[in-house]
FIKOLZA-1660 file (N, C-alpha, C; in steps of 0.1 Angstrom, whole numbers, plus 5000, padded with zeros to 4 digits):
% residues 170
   i   px   py   pz ch aa at
   1 5008 4988 4999  A  M  N
   1 4999 5000 5000  A  M CA
   1 5009 5013 5000  A  M  C
   2 5006 5022 4992  A  S  N
   2 5013 5034 4992  A  S CA
   2 5013 5042 5003  A  S  C
   3 5021 5050 5008  A  K  N
   3 5020 5061 5016  A  K CA
   3 5017 5075 5013  A  K  C
   4 5010 5083 5019  A  K  N
   4 5005 5094 5014  A  K CA
   4 5014 5103 5025  A  K  C
   5 5022 5114 5019  A  I  N
   5 5030 5124 5027  A  I CA
   5 5025 5138 5023  A  I  C
   6 5024 5145 5033  A  L  N
   6 5021 5160 5033  A  L CA
   6 5034 5167 5034  A  L  C
   7 5039 5174 5025  A  A  N
   7 5050 5183 5024  A  A CA
   7 5045 5198 5025  A  A  C
   8 5049 5204 5033  A  L  N
   8 5046 5218 5036  A  L CA
   8 5054 5228 5025  A  L  C
   9 5048 5237 5021  A  I  N
   9 5055 5248 5011  A  I CA
   9 5053 5263 5015  A  I  C
  10 5061 5270 5012  A  G  N
  10 5061 5283 5013  A  G CA
  10 5072 5290 5006  A  G  C
  11 5071 5304 5002  A  E  N
  11 5080 5312 4995  A  E CA
  11 5095 5312 5005  A  E  C
  12 5105 5309 4995  A  D  N
  12 5119 5310 4999  A  D CA
  12 5122 5295 5009  A  D  C
  13 5113 5286 5003  A  F  N
  13 5119 5272 5010  A  F CA
  13 5136 5270 5004  A  F  C
  14 5141 5260 5011  A  E  N
  14 5155 5256 5006  A  E CA
  14 5150 5247 4995  A  E  C
  15 5155 5249 4983  A  D  N
  15 5151 5243 4972  A  D CA
  15 5156 5227 4972  A  D  C
  16 5170 5225 4978  A  L  N
  16 5171 5210 4978  A  L CA
  16 5162 5202 4988  A  L  C
  17 5162 5210 4999  A  E  N
  17 5156 5205 5011  A  E CA
  17 5140 5202 5009  A  E  C
  18 5136 5205 4998  A  L  N
  18 5120 5202 4993  A  L CA
  18 5123 5192 4981  A  L  C
  19 5131 5196 4974  A  S  N
  19 5131 5188 4960  A  S CA
  19 5135 5174 4963  A  S  C
  20 5146 5171 4970  A  Y  N
  20 5152 5159 4971  A  Y CA
  20 5144 5150 4979  A  Y  C
  21 5139 5153 4993  A  P  N
  21 5128 5145 4996  A  P CA
  21 5117 5139 4991  A  P  C
  22 5112 5149 4982  A  V  N
  22 5100 5148 4974  A  V CA
  22 5103 5135 4965  A  V  C
  23 5112 5140 4955  A  L  N
  23 5118 5130 4946  A  L CA
  23 5121 5116 4953  A  L  C
  24 5128 5115 4965  A  R  N
  24 5132 5102 4971  A  R CA
  24 5117 5095 4976  A  R  C
  25 5108 5102 4982  A  L  N
  25 5097 5095 4985  A  L CA
  25 5090 5091 4972  A  L  C
  26 5087 5099 4963  A  R  N
  26 5082 5095 4950  A  R CA
  26 5087 5080 4944  A  R  C
  27 5101 5081 4943  A  E  N
  27 5108 5070 4940  A  E CA
  27 5104 5057 4948  A  E  C
  28 5100 5060 4961  A  A  N
  28 5097 5049 4970  A  A CA
  28 5083 5044 4970  A  A  C
  29 5076 5050 4958  A  G  N
  29 5061 5047 4957  A  G CA
  29 5051 5055 4965  A  G  C
  30 5057 5066 4973  A  C  N
  30 5048 5073 4979  A  C CA
  30 5040 5084 4971  A  C  C
  31 5028 5091 4974  A  Q  N
  31 5021 5100 4970  A  Q CA
  31 5026 5113 4979  A  Q  C
  32 5033 5124 4973  A  V  N
  32 5037 5134 4980  A  V CA
  32 5027 5145 4977  A  V  C
  33 5020 5151 4986  A  D  N
  33 5011 5163 4982  A  D CA
  33 5018 5176 4986  A  D  C
  34 5020 5187 4979  A  L  N
  34 5026 5199 4983  A  L CA
  34 5015 5209 4990  A  L  C
  35 5016 5211 5001  A  V  N
  35 5004 5219 5006  A  V CA
  35 5010 5235 5011  A  V  C
  36 5004 5244 5006  A  G  N
  36 5008 5257 5010  A  G CA
  36 4995 5267 5014  A  G  C
  37 4999 5279 5016  A  E  N
  37 4988 5287 5021  A  E CA
  37 4978 5286 5010  A  E  C
  38 4980 5287 4997  A  E  N
  38 4971 5287 4988  A  E CA
  38 4972 5273 4976  A  E  C
  39 4962 5267 4972  A  A  N
  39 4963 5257 4963  A  A CA
  39 4966 5262 4950  A  A  C
  40 4972 5255 4942  A  G  N
  40 4977 5257 4927  A  G CA
  40 4986 5270 4928  A  G  C
  41 4991 5273 4937  A  H  N
  41 5000 5285 4936  A  H CA
  41 5014 5281 4935  A  H  C
  42 5023 5288 4927  A  T  N
  42 5037 5285 4924  A  T CA
  42 5044 5291 4932  A  T  C
  43 5053 5284 4940  A  Y  N
  43 5060 5290 4952  A  Y CA
  43 5076 5289 4947  A  Y  C
  44 5084 5297 4952  A  H  N
  44 5100 5297 4947  A  H CA
  44 5109 5295 4958  A  H  C
  45 5118 5285 4955  A  G  N
  45 5128 5284 4965  A  G CA
  45 5137 5296 4966  A  G  C
  46 5147 5295 4977  A  K  N
  46 5156 5305 4978  A  K CA
  46 5166 5307 4966  A  K  C
  47 5166 5297 4956  A  Y  N
  47 5175 5297 4946  A  Y CA
  47 5166 5297 4931  A  Y  C
  48 5152 5299 4933  A  G  N
  48 5143 5301 4922  A  G CA
  48 5138 5288 4917  A  G  C
  49 5139 5276 4923  A  V  N
  49 5133 5266 4918  A  V CA
  49 5117 5266 4922  A  V  C
  50 5107 5265 4912  A  P  N
  50 5094 5265 4915  A  P CA
  50 5088 5252 4916  A  P  C
  51 5078 5254 4926  A  F  N
  51 5069 5242 4930  A  F CA
  51 5056 5246 4930  A  F  C
  52 5045 5240 4925  A  A  N
  52 5033 5244 4927  A  A CA
  52 5026 5238 4939  A  A  C
  53 5017 5243 4945  A  S  N
  53 5011 5234 4956  A  S CA
  53 5000 5229 4950  A  S  C
  54 4996 5218 4957  A  D  N
  54 4983 5209 4953  A  D CA
  54 4974 5213 4960  A  D  C
  55 4974 5215 4972  A  Y  N
  55 4962 5220 4981  A  Y CA
  55 4966 5231 4990  A  Y  C
  56 4956 5238 4997  A  S  N
  56 4959 5248 5007  A  S CA
  56 4958 5240 5022  A  S  C
  57 4963 5249 5032  A  F  N
  57 4962 5242 5044  A  F CA
  57 4948 5238 5049  A  F  C
  58 4941 5246 5045  A  D  N
  58 4925 5243 5049  A  D CA
  58 4919 5234 5042  A  D  C
  59 4926 5228 5030  A  Q  N
  59 4919 5216 5023  A  Q CA
  59 4925 5204 5028  A  Q  C
  60 4934 5203 5038  A  V  N
  60 4941 5189 5041  A  V CA
  60 4937 5185 5057  A  V  C
  61 4938 5174 5061  A  E  N
  61 4937 5169 5072  A  E CA
  61 4947 5160 5076  A  E  C
  62 4954 5162 5088  A  A  N
  62 4965 5153 5091  A  A CA
  62 4962 5138 5090  A  A  C
  63 4949 5135 5095  A  A  N
  63 4945 5119 5095  A  A CA
  63 4946 5112 5081  A  A  C
  64 4946 5123 5071  A  D  N
  64 4946 5115 5057  A  D CA
  64 4959 5112 5054  A  D  C
  65 4971 5115 5060  A  Y  N
  65 4984 5114 5057  A  Y CA
  65 4991 5106 5066  A  Y  C
  66 5002 5097 5060  A  D  N
  66 5011 5089 5067  A  D CA
  66 5023 5095 5074  A  D  C
  67 5025 5106 5068  A  G  N
  67 5039 5113 5074  A  G CA
  67 5040 5129 5069  A  G  C
  68 5048 5137 5074  A  L  N
  68 5049 5151 5072  A  L CA
  68 5066 5154 5069  A  L  C
  69 5065 5163 5057  A  L  N
  69 5078 5168 5055  A  L CA
  69 5077 5183 5058  A  L  C
  70 5088 5190 5065  A  V  N
  70 5089 5203 5066  A  V CA
  70 5103 5207 5060  A  V  C
  71 5104 5214 5049  A  P  N
  71 5118 5217 5043  A  P CA
  71 5122 5230 5050  A  P  C
  72 5134 5235 5051  A  G  N
  72 5140 5247 5055  A  G CA
  72 5140 5257 5048  A  G  C
  73 5148 5264 5049  A  G  N
  73 5151 5278 5040  A  G CA
  73 5145 5289 5049  A  G  C
  74 5137 5299 5043  A  W  N
  74 5129 5310 5051  A  W CA
  74 5116 5308 5053  A  W  C
  75 5111 5297 5045  A  A  N
  75 5097 5292 5045  A  A CA
  75 5092 5291 5061  A  A  C
  76 5100 5282 5067  A  P  N
  76 5094 5280 5081  A  P CA
  76 5092 5291 5089  A  P  C
  77 5097 5302 5088  A  D  N
  77 5096 5313 5097  A  D CA
  77 5079 5321 5095  A  D  C
  78 5077 5317 5084  A  K  N
  78 5062 5321 5079  A  K CA
  78 5054 5312 5079  A  K  C
  79 5056 5299 5078  A  L  N
  79 5048 5287 5078  A  L CA
  79 5041 5285 5093  A  L  C
  80 5051 5289 5103  A  R  N
  80 5048 5287 5118  A  R CA
  80 5038 5298 5122  A  R  C
  81 5035 5307 5113  A  R  N
  81 5026 5316 5118  A  R CA
  81 5010 5312 5115  A  R  C
  82 5009 5302 5107  A  F  N
  82 4995 5297 5104  A  F CA
  82 4989 5286 5116  A  F  C
  83 4980 5290 5121  A  P  N
  83 4974 5281 5133  A  P CA
  83 4972 5268 5125  A  P  C
  84 4967 5266 5114  A  K  N
  84 4963 5252 5107  A  K CA
  84 4976 5243 5106  A  K  C
  85 4987 5252 5101  A  V  N
  85 5000 5243 5100  A  V CA
  85 5002 5237 5113  A  V  C
  86 5002 5246 5124  A  L  N
  86 5005 5241 5138  A  L CA
  86 4996 5231 5143  A  L  C
  87 4986 5232 5138  A  Q  N
  87 4974 5219 5140  A  Q CA
  87 4978 5206 5135  A  Q  C
  88 4982 5210 5121  A  I  N
  88 4985 5196 5114  A  I CA
  88 4999 5190 5118  A  I  C
  89 5008 5196 5124  A  V  N
  89 5019 5193 5130  A  V CA
  89 5019 5185 5146  A  V  C
  90 5010 5192 5150  A  R  N
  90 5006 5185 5164  A  R CA
  90 4998 5173 5164  A  R  C
  91 4988 5173 5155  A  E  N
  91 4978 5160 5150  A  E CA
  91 4990 5150 5146  A  E  C
  92 4998 5151 5136  A  M  N
  92 5008 5143 5134  A  M CA
  92 5015 5137 5143  A  M  C
  93 5021 5145 5152  A  N  N
  93 5029 5141 5164  A  N CA
  93 5022 5132 5173  A  N  C
  94 5008 5138 5176  A  E  N
  94 4999 5128 5185  A  E CA
  94 4998 5117 5180  A  E  C
  95 4995 5114 5167  A  A  N
  95 4993 5100 5161  A  A CA
  95 5009 5093 5159  A  A  C
  96 5019 5098 5162  A  G  N
  96 5031 5092 5158  A  G CA
  96 5035 5091 5147  A  G  C
  97 5031 5097 5137  A  K  N
  97 5033 5098 5123  A  K CA
  97 5049 5104 5122  A  K  C
  98 5057 5099 5112  A  P  N
  98 5069 5105 5109  A  P CA
  98 5068 5119 5106  A  P  C
  99 5076 5129 5111  A  I  N
  99 5076 5141 5109  A  I CA
  99 5092 5145 5106  A  I  C
 100 5096 5149 5094  A  G  N
 100 5108 5151 5088  A  G CA
 100 5110 5167 5091  A  G  C
 101 5122 5172 5094  A  E  N
 101 5124 5186 5097  A  E CA
 101 5139 5187 5093  A  E  C
 102 5142 5197 5085  A  I  N
 102 5159 5200 5082  A  I CA
 102 5161 5211 5081  A  I  C
 103 5173 5216 5087  A  C  N
 103 5179 5231 5087  A  C CA
 103 5168 5241 5095  A  C  C
 104 5163 5250 5091  A  H  N
 104 5155 5260 5097  A  H CA
 104 5139 5254 5100  A  H  C
 105 5136 5242 5093  A  A  N
 105 5124 5238 5096  A  A CA
 105 5121 5235 5111  A  A  C
 106 5130 5234 5119  A  G  N
 106 5126 5231 5134  A  G CA
 106 5118 5242 5139  A  G  C
 107 5120 5256 5133  A  W  N
 107 5111 5265 5140  A  W CA
 107 5097 5262 5138  A  W  C
 108 5091 5254 5130  A  V  N
 108 5076 5251 5128  A  V CA
 108 5075 5241 5140  A  V  C
 109 5084 5234 5143  A  L  N
 109 5081 5222 5153  A  L CA
 109 5082 5231 5167  A  L  C
 110 5091 5240 5166  A  I  N
 110 5091 5248 5181  A  I CA
 110 5077 5254 5182  A  I  C
 111 5073 5260 5173  A  S  N
 111 5061 5268 5172  A  S CA
 111 5049 5259 5177  A  S  C
 112 5049 5246 5173  A  A  N
 112 5039 5237 5174  A  A CA
 112 5039 5231 5188  A  A  C
 113 5051 5233 5196  A  D  N
 113 5054 5228 5209  A  D CA
 113 5055 5213 5210  A  D  C
 114 5063 5207 5202  A  I  N
 114 5061 5192 5204  A  I CA
 114 5079 5189 5205  A  I  C
 115 5087 5197 5209  A  L  N
 115 5102 5193 5210  A  L CA
 115 5106 5191 5223  A  L  C
 116 5100 5193 5232  A  R  N
 116 5102 5192 5249  A  R CA
 116 5105 5179 5250  A  R  C
 117 5118 5175 5255  A  G  N
 117 5124 5161 5258  A  G CA
 117 5129 5153 5247  A  G  C
 118 5128 5159 5235  A  K  N
 118 5132 5153 5221  A  K CA
 118 5147 5157 5219  A  K  C
 119 5154 5148 5211  A  T  N
 119 5168 5149 5207  A  T CA
 119 5166 5152 5193  A  T  C
 120 5172 5164 5189  A  V  N
 120 5171 5168 5175  A  V CA
 120 5185 5173 5171  A  V  C
 121 5184 5177 5157  A  T  N
 121 5196 5184 5151  A  T CA
 121 5189 5196 5143  A  T  C
 122 5197 5206 5138  A  S  N
 122 5191 5216 5129  A  S CA
 122 5202 5224 5125  A  S  C
 123 5201 5234 5115  A  T  N
 123 5213 5241 5113  A  T CA
 123 5217 5249 5126  A  T  C
 124 5229 5250 5128  A  P  N
 124 5235 5255 5141  A  P CA
 124 5229 5269 5144  A  P  C
 125 5225 5275 5135  A  G  N
 125 5219 5288 5136  A  G CA
 125 5206 5288 5146  A  G  C
 126 5201 5277 5146  A  I  N
 126 5188 5279 5155  A  I CA
 126 5188 5268 5166  A  I  C
 127 5201 5263 5168  A  K  N
 127 5205 5256 5181  A  K CA
 127 5198 5259 5195  A  K  C
 128 5202 5275 5195  A  D  N
 128 5195 5281 5209  A  D CA
 128 5178 5278 5208  A  D  C
 129 5173 5282 5198  A  D  N
 129 5157 5282 5197  A  D CA
 129 5153 5267 5199  A  D  C
 130 5162 5256 5194  A  M  N
 130 5156 5244 5198  A  M CA
 130 5160 5241 5212  A  M  C
 131 5171 5243 5218  A  T  N
 131 5173 5240 5232  A  T CA
 131 5162 5247 5243  A  T  C
 132 5160 5259 5238  A  N  N
 132 5150 5269 5245  A  N CA
 132 5135 5263 5246  A  N  C
 133 5133 5255 5234  A  A  N
 133 5120 5249 5233  A  A CA
 133 5120 5235 5240  A  A  C
 134 5131 5233 5245  A  G  N
 134 5130 5220 5256  A  G CA
 134 5138 5208 5249  A  G  C
 135 5144 5210 5239  A  A  N
 135 5150 5198 5231  A  A CA
 135 5165 5196 5236  A  A  C
 136 5171 5185 5233  A  T  N
 136 5184 5183 5233  A  T CA
 136 5190 5182 5219  A  T  C
 137 5198 5194 5216  A  W  N
 137 5206 5195 5204  A  W CA
 137 5217 5188 5202  A  W  C
 138 5218 5181 5191  A  V  N
 138 5233 5174 5190  A  V CA
 138 5236 5178 5174  A  V  C
 139 5249 5178 5174  A  D  N
 139 5255 5182 5159  A  D CA
 139 5258 5169 5151  A  D  C
 140 5248 5162 5146  A  Q  N
 140 5248 5149 5136  A  Q CA
 140 5241 5153 5124  A  Q  C
 141 5245 5145 5114  A  A  N
 141 5239 5147 5101  A  A CA
 141 5225 5146 5102  A  A  C
 142 5220 5135 5109  A  S  N
 142 5205 5130 5109  A  S CA
 142 5202 5124 5124  A  S  C
 143 5192 5126 5129  A  V  N
 143 5187 5122 5142  A  V CA
 143 5174 5119 5142  A  V  C
 144 5172 5105 5147  A  V  N
 144 5160 5101 5149  A  V CA
 144 5155 5100 5163  A  V  C
 145 5144 5106 5167  A  D  N
 145 5139 5105 5180  A  D CA
 145 5124 5102 5181  A  D  C
 146 5121 5090 5181  A  G  N
 146 5107 5083 5179  A  G CA
 146 5101 5087 5166  A  G  C
 147 5091 5096 5165  A  N  N
 147 5087 5099 5151  A  N CA
 147 5091 5111 5144  A  N  C
 148 5102 5119 5152  A  I  N
 148 5109 5131 5145  A  I CA
 148 5121 5128 5140  A  I  C
 149 5123 5129 5128  A  I  N
 149 5136 5127 5119  A  I CA
 149 5141 5143 5118  A  I  C
 150 5154 5145 5122  A  S  N
 150 5158 5158 5120  A  S CA
 150 5172 5158 5112  A  S  C
 151 5175 5168 5106  A  A  N
 151 5188 5169 5099  A  A CA
 151 5193 5185 5096  A  A  C
 152 5206 5185 5097  A  R  N
 152 5212 5199 5096  A  R CA
 152 5211 5207 5084  A  R  C
 153 5216 5202 5074  A  R  N
 153 5216 5210 5060  A  R CA
 153 5217 5201 5048  A  R  C
 154 5218 5207 5036  A  P  N
 154 5215 5198 5024  A  P CA
 154 5226 5187 5022  A  P  C
 155 5237 5190 5026  A  P  N
 155 5248 5178 5024  A  P CA
 155 5243 5167 5033  A  P  C
 156 5234 5167 5044  A  D  N
 156 5231 5156 5051  A  D CA
 156 5218 5149 5046  A  D  C
 157 5212 5153 5034  A  L  N
 157 5200 5149 5029  A  L CA
 157 5201 5133 5027  A  L  C
 158 5211 5128 5022  A  P  N
 158 5212 5114 5018  A  P CA
 158 5209 5104 5031  A  P  C
 159 5215 5108 5042  A  E  N
 159 5213 5101 5056  A  E CA
 159 5200 5105 5062  A  E  C
 160 5195 5116 5061  A  Y  N
 160 5182 5120 5065  A  Y CA
 160 5170 5114 5058  A  Y  C
 161 5172 5110 5045  A  M  N
 161 5161 5105 5037  A  M CA
 161 5160 5089 5041  A  M  C
 162 5174 5084 5043  A  K  N
 162 5173 5071 5047  A  K CA
 162 5169 5068 5059  A  K  C
 163 5168 5076 5069  A  D  N
 163 5164 5075 5081  A  D CA
 163 5148 5079 5082  A  D  C
 164 5143 5088 5075  A  Y  N
 164 5130 5091 5072  A  Y CA
 164 5122 5078 5067  A  Y  C
 165 5128 5072 5055  A  L  N
 165 5122 5060 5048  A  L CA
 165 5120 5048 5058  A  L  C
 166 5132 5048 5066  A  K  N
 166 5133 5038 5078  A  K CA
 166 5120 5038 5087  A  K  C
 167 5118 5050 5091  A  V  N
 167 5106 5054 5100  A  V CA
 167 5095 5052 5092  A  V  C
 168 5092 5057 5083  A  L  N
 168 5079 5056 5076  A  L CA
 168 5075 5042 5074  A  L  C
 169 5086 5034 5069  A  F  N
 169 5081 5020 5065  A  F CA
 169 5083 5010 5074  A  F  C
 170 5088 5014 5087  A  G  N
 170 5091 5005 5097  A  G CA
 170 5100 4996 5096  A  G  C
% end
């Protein structure tokens, strides 16, 4: 049975941190839906790569998905301001579904208040934010703590996606 993944998208996402996981998951047979503030809107990465959203935040429910991807870049700082995004993150976490976050994506999980007691990584630039949210921050390429899979930056994508796929497929 194919898995359904919800990937958050917003302006100025980190191009590789969205495109690489989406392609890897699709190669693994998953359906990946890109979900942004508006359905059918073309969002651009920090380096100009365009991706169109399939749905808006208000058109999706966490219960309909098997996992969540949050790319980094500057998009997480805006994504975390949407109550529906935080609701999706909390519901995915409560259901124990895999939540992948890389680089600055930790900001979304911080705002959803799901990091207390977790061990995670991120870009070193938000290390203090992660620890102030109650997480233990480590400097590793990829960290798995229960259903949360975290990574630092684009060079860590291969290890991050191996871990995400392991958690997703058990």
